[in-house]
N, C-alpha and C positions, 0 to 999 in steps of 0.2 A: 942134442940141438933143440932150441926152443920150437915149439910147434910140431915137433916129430914124435912119433910113436916110440917110446923107449922100452917097451915090453920085451922085445927081443933081447936086448941087453940084459934086462933085469932077470929074465928067464935063465939066461946063461950064467950070470952072476950068482944066482941062488940055486942052481940044480944040484949042488952037492951039500946044501945046507938043510937041516931039519926046520922047517918054517913053523913048527909048532912052538918052538922056544924063541923068546924075546930076542931080537926085534923081528923075528920071522913073521908075525902077524901083519906088520907094517908092509912088508913086501907082499904078503898075500891080498892085502888091501888093493894095492896097485896092479896086481895080477888079475884081480877080478875073482879071487878064490875066497874071499872073506869081505862081509859087509863092513861098513864104517862102524855100526854099534858092536859087531863082534870083535873087531879090532880094539875098540875102546874097552870092551869087557876084558879082553885078554891082557891089557895092561894091569889089571887089578888081580893079582894073584894072591890069594889068602895065604900062600905058604911063604911069602916074602915079607920082609920087615916093612913098616910104613914108609921110610925114607925111599926105598927101592921102588915100592909101589907108586909113590908121588912122582918119582923121576920117570918112570915108564909112563905115567899118565900124561906128563908134560910132552913127552915124545910122541905119544899117541894123538893127543889133541891137536898138536902142530901138524903132524903128517895128515890127519884126518881133515884138518882145515885147508891143507894144500890139495888134497884130493877134491874136496868140496869146490875149491876155487877152480880147479881144472874142468870140473863138471858144470861151471857157470853158476853156482849156488853161493853168491857173495854173502847172503845173509848168515847161511850155516857156517861159511869160513870164518866170518868175523866172530861169531858165537864161539867156535872152536879155538880161534887164536886167543880170545881172551880167557877161555878156560886154561889154555897153556900157560899163561901169564899168571893167572890166579893161583897156580900150584906153587909159585914163588921159587921154583927150581932155577935160581939166577946163574948157576955155573954150568948150565947146559946150553949149547948153541941154539937148541930148539926155542929156549925161553926169549933169547934175543931176536931171533928170526920172526918169532910170533909178534913181538912188540914192533918190529919194522914193517911186517905185513899190516898190522892194524894202522900204523901211520899212513901207509900207502892207500889203504882202504877207506880211510876216513872213520874207522871204527874206534 
């Protein structure tokens, strides 16, 4: 629910997952176990092809933007939502959600 701490549910939902593997770093960000920069870096895995890295980058930028927005950092959120859109991964929901967030934020 809006305005409530969702960490208990996130902890329960991820307790049997290996958060090392994507999209685990996104969950780790919201659990306070990984910084925003670490999450963004985790999206860029040199062992993956360029397309997969770009898709993961789109997701990482979007969720990092959400994290920044929750922390009250609108400027950083706008920058990250723009980066998500700039990936051009139009077939991912995070791309559309980033565009909507930018419209709402006036960015």
